[in-house]
C-alpha positions, 0 to 999 in steps of 0.5 A: 295689475299693470295689465289691468291698468294698461287695458283701462288706459287703452279703453279710456284713450279710445273713449277720449279720442271718440269724444274729441273726434265727435267735437270736430264733427259737431263743429263742421259745416255738415247738415244735421242728418250727415252729422248724425250718421258720422256720429253714429259710425264714430260711436259704433266704431268706438263700441266695437273697439272696446268690445274687441278689447274689454277690460279685465279686472280679474278672473271672471271680471271682464266687461266693456263700456258699450253701455256708456258709449251707446247711451251718450250717443243716443242722448247727444245725437238722437235716434239716427246716430244711436241706431247706427252705433247700436246696429254695429254693436249688435252685429258684432255681439251676435257674431260672437255668440255664446251663452251671454248673447241674449243679455248682450243684445238686450244691454245694447238695445236698452242702453241706446233706448235709454239715451234716445229716451232722455234725448227726447226729454232733455235735448229736443226742448233745447235744455242744457244737460246738467251733471245730475242728469248725466249721473241719472242716465248712467245709473238708469242704464247700468241698473237696467244692465244689472237687471238684464243679467237674469237672462243668463243661465242661473249659475252664470247670471248669479256669478256674473252679478256678484263679480261685475255688479259692484264694479259696473255701478261704481265705474260706469255711471262715473264714466258716463258723467265724465264723458257726458260732461266732455260732450256737453262742453263740446256741444256748448262750444259748437253752439257758441261757434254756430252763434258766432257764425250766425252773427258774423253772417248777419253782420256781413249781410248787413254790411253787404246790403248797406248803402254805404261802403265798408272796408276792413284794412290793416294798419299798412293800408292793405284792404282785407274786406270790402262790401258790394256798396263800395265796389259799386261806388268804385267800379272795381270788383270785390276781388280786385279791391282786395288786391289793392292798397288804400293809396291806389284809390285816392284821387290825388296826393293827400295825407288822408289814410297815409301811414301817419294819418293811420297812426293818428287814428290808432292813437285817437281811436277814430277820425271822420273826414272827406276826401276824393277817390278815383273809380276804375274808369278814372272818374273822381267821386267825393266820399265821407270817411269814418275810420275807427281802430278795431277795438277787439282785433288790433292792427285793423281799421274799420272804415265806412265810406259814404258817397257824398257826390250828390251832396257836394253837387248840391252844395256846389250848386248853392255856392255857385248860385250864390256866387253867381248872384253876387257876381251878377250884381257886383259885375253887372255893367249897370248901377244897382242900389238898394235903399231902406224903405223907411229912411231911404238910406243906401244899404247896397251899391255895386261896383258899377255904382261906385264907378259912376257916382265917384263915391266908395260904397263905404262912404255911401252906405248908411247915407241918403241922396241929400248927403251927396247930390245937389238939393234940387236933384236929391229932392227929385230922387226922393220924390220918385222913390216915395212915389214907388214906395207909397203909391204901390206902383209897379216898376217905375221907368225913367228912360232919361234921367240926368245926374251930376256925378262927382267923377264923370260929371253930367251923365244920362241914366235909364233908371228902373225902380221897384219896391220890395216887400218883407215877410209882413207884406210891408215895403222894406226896400227900394231896388234901383237899376240905372244904366249909363246911356251916355256910353251907349250913345257913343257905342251906337256911333262906333257900331255905325262906324264898324258897320261901314268898315265891315262893308267896305274893307278890302279883306274878306270878313266872316262872322259865325255864332258859337256853333260855327254857323255863318251869320254875316259876311262882307262884300269882299268875302263874296268877291274872294270866295264867289259865294253871295251873302245869301248863299253863305248865311246859315252855312258853316266855313266848311263850304270853303274847305279844300281838303288840303288841311288835315284833322290835326291842323283844325284841332290845333286851330281850335285849341289855340282859339279856346286857349288864346281866343285868336289864331293866325296863319295860312290856309288853303280854301276852295272858291265856289267855282272849285278853284283852290286859293291860299289865304292869310287868315286871322280868326278872333273869338269874341266873348260876351260879358261873362267871358264865354265865346259867342262869336268868331270873326275871321278876316282873310285876304287872298295870297295865292299870288304870293304863295306862287311867287314863294314857290318859285323862289323856293324852287330857285333856292333848291334847284339848278336853274339850267338843268332843273336838278337839285343844287348844293343846298337840296343835295346836302339835305337829301344826303344827310337824310340818305345817310340817316336812313342807310344806318337805320335800314342797315344798307349802303349808299353810294356818293358819286362825284361826276365830272364831264370829260371834254365839255369845256372844249365844246363850250369854248368852241361852240359857245355857252348857249350850245353848251347849256343845251348839251348840259340839259340833255346829258343831265336828263339822260343821266337822271333817267338812268337812275332809280326813283329814290336816287338823287342827281344834283348839279353842283356847278359847271359840268360837275354833278353828284349822284346819291344812290340809296338802298344798296346791299353792297358796293357791287350793287352800284356797278350797274347804275354806274355803268348806266350813268357812263352810258347816258353821259357818253351817248351822242347828242344832236344839237342843230347841225352839230353831233356832240359826244362827251364822257364822264369820270366818276368817283365813288365812295360808300357809306357807312364806313368804319370811321364816322364821317360827315356828308362833306367828307363823303363828297371830298372822298368821291371828288378825290376818286373822280380825279383818280378816274380821270388820271386812269383815262376818263370815261370810267369810275373809280372807287375811293379806297378808305384804307389806303387814304387812311394809311396815306394821311397817317403817313403824311400827318406825322409831325416828325416827318414834317419836321424832318422835311423842313430840316431837309429843305424838302418844301418849295414855294410855287407862285401864282400870278395876280393881274389887273384884268382891265389893264393886263398888268401883273401886279404880283404873285401869291407864294404857295407852299408845296412838299416835294416828297422824296417818295410821293412826289409833289404834295398839296398843302392840304395834306400837311398844313392842317397837321401843324396848324396848332403846333409850333412847327406852324410858326417855323414853317411860316417864317421859312415861307416869308424868308424864302419869298423875300429871297425870291424877290431879290433873285427876280430883281437881280434877273432884271425882270420887268416887274411893275412898281407895285409888284408884290409877293403875298404870303399866307400867315396863320393865326398862331404865327400872327399872334406871336408877340414879336411878329412885327419886330420879326418882320422888321428884322427879316426885311433888314436882312433883305435890304433890296426888298422894299417892305411894300413888296411883301403882302401878308394874307390872313384869314378872317378866322385868324383875327376871330379870337383876338381882334384887338391884338391882331389889329394892333399887329397890323398897325405895327406892320403898317408903320414898317410899310408891310401891306395886309390882305384879308383872304377867303373873304365871305367864307368865315365870320365876315362882318362890318366889324372886321372891315372897320377894325382891321387895317387891311388894304385888300379883300380877296373874294373866296374862289367858291363864290367866283367859280359858280358865279356864272350859274348860281345867282346866289353866288353872283349876289354875294360877289356884288355885295362884297365888291360894293362893301369893299368900295364903301370901305375904300378897300381894293378887292381881288377875286380868286378862282378866275377859271375862265375868260367868262369869269373875268369878263363878268367880274370886270363888268361888276367892277372887280379888276384884280384877279387870280386863277387858272384862266390867268395861270396855275401855280408854278415853280419860281424858275417858270415865272420869268418865261410866263411873264414874258409870254403873258397877254391879256384876254381879248374879252377882258379888254372890251369889258374893261373899256366898257366899264371905263366908259 
């Protein structure tokens, strides 16, 4: 029994699997013939499996359900499928052979035939298969099978009938019913799926063919389905849209179909609104959106979109037309009014009418002329109105109509009136339009005046239409440009184009005209004869009453001479007058640019500080004229020795600076430096003189390991140049940055400076100050030096900046003042021939000056030196010392004045010079900084500054002295300018105190100064 049950289960499993597989084939998208072939193969295979392993119900009770599978195959899938399945079964059965072969073949054929028979009766007419029909099929097929047992040999047939007849009739019809029901159910499912697919296809076709756009999106705004209509609207492909979010299609920020809006649609079920979308090409279009939450498939929005651009344009056009009509009436410069035909009462009055009559429209509407005008005038208006309404005349034109207005008094109008009929053909309204011709007369007179101005103006005037075509020019236009009026009319201003302005220039000009209605600036144009000239141009856009630009008026004047003068001034400002080389200003610009490019290009540049050796002696021996010729020759040769991109500048006297760019390394500069040395050392033949000089070059490179400014590079190169001179001149020396950092680090040690002060290593040098006109020595300036035990005599620049903000600055300043006072006592004891006004000036820093007890300290210090009169001490302060506390420093100076100590303002002109300092600071002397004096012979700017400072000092009754008097020529020119006091190398260099008496004994005034002083005195 267990074996039978297993065999039964096995065969049933085969049949159920066959049915399920058949359902998958039925629901596939294959064609009907291909489905029939697949079904035939499936049912044939199942038949073979069952025939290979038949059910054994007992001894001699062996049978298989081939009749069930073959008949159901024929019933549900037609003759092709049944034929294939039967063919497979027949081949196998014939291969088996045996006594029952004939019966087996007939059973296979009859089962497939009965299935095909009932297929034609029930399936082809598309009738549903009922249970009783399946049972009928099972009975007919298996009764036929029993009848075919007669084909077996007599004993075997009867035995088989007895053994299998009852089981076959009991089991197989029921099995046919069961499997047929399963196939029928799958068939129904397949039909349902097909119907749904057909419906879906139909709906998709409708949506794709629809004129309106369609979306299907999730509740996060991602597009899941889009039709072609929306793709055409937006310009995107369907594939592109399916990768987009709703927000990407919105033309501007809004809450439409935002997450919050989508949630409201889910709650309400639907929404309808208008918005704007942006197409793929950037164009914005209006859409009407109808969004609905999907009732069946939650989490989805069904959205229909209609392009309403045309409707919007129509609505906009209607609105604009209405607004335009209202605007025309309301903003028309003419008075427009409307009266009822029956009562002649006002029903409409525009703004111009209110302004003219002096009455508000609310006061006038509903009233007649009798309520506002004098009786005689009102009667005249009413009479004319009746003539229009009753007489049926067309337009009544009154060219000159006087009217007494409440606001403007007597005016003259040009009035036109016409009757307006209603739909019934009867007169309904009287329309009147009145123009105030009083103002037009005035305007006509103004136009005559304007025409006279246009004709006789000295500036050129050009008028174009909106398209830029010239419609009028004046006589000055023809005088400046060379084009006559007839030649210019009909042309455009392009006939004057010089080609020197870029397209961007004209685009900026037209942008300004479009935005502001005006443009003003300089432009280069070309005259008729081809000559290019500069003009100052003012273009104004002239709008009409609607604000549209209808004309452009250009006024211009010829400024060519001014531009040429500006060019000359610019050249003077940036180039050396003598050599034509760049000056300090242009050098600074080019050096900054070269430094920036050096970093960007990852290359080095060299800054070369060049000083001519032996030039001063030639200049003194042969005069300035010959020296100037020599400078020009040498400058020209040195410039030719450099490359095109390099710069050679003259910074004053015989000093030059070269900037060498695009160097791979420092050695790449050596050939250029040798060429400079060669060029400077070549013999120059001037008149009968054969002159030769040389040059000392100091060189530094950029970039360096430390960040540097341009002035630091110049100082480094200057320092290297002095080393070249010390090494024998006519050579170059490279600045050693590492050695400089080491030296400065050593000198900048506060501890070293403090120890040096304790060890009395500091000394004072004294530089004489004289009256250049009289030759009198009026004093000395005390200058601190560091007598370093290892490095020798050090300049103050190497150590004073270190202590500027340190308490050591006060201690050192006190040492300087005390030492200077002691030196005065010492000189007095030596019976030197010092003048009554002789004084020693000391420099006092900001920190020391702003000590609260400075005046008291000076008083105590002077008391400790009773031989020194307070007036013999002069305190020099820098402008910057008083910058932060002008009131406090002024008070200190006033306190010291009461003691008798004098004050001088040092380095005047280099800091924050202003009239405020001269007014509030009680200084008696201004010291002009040597940077202005040194270049005064060559630099007109420095000369102008000197003249200004000397004049300023005279105006404020201050004495003035000049530092940096390096040559006799400097002093001579200073005396001619009115500056008598001087200090500099032409007088004496700073010297130790013990050398001063000997210098004083041998000092003699320069001969040139005596003549200049006599000339100035006369």
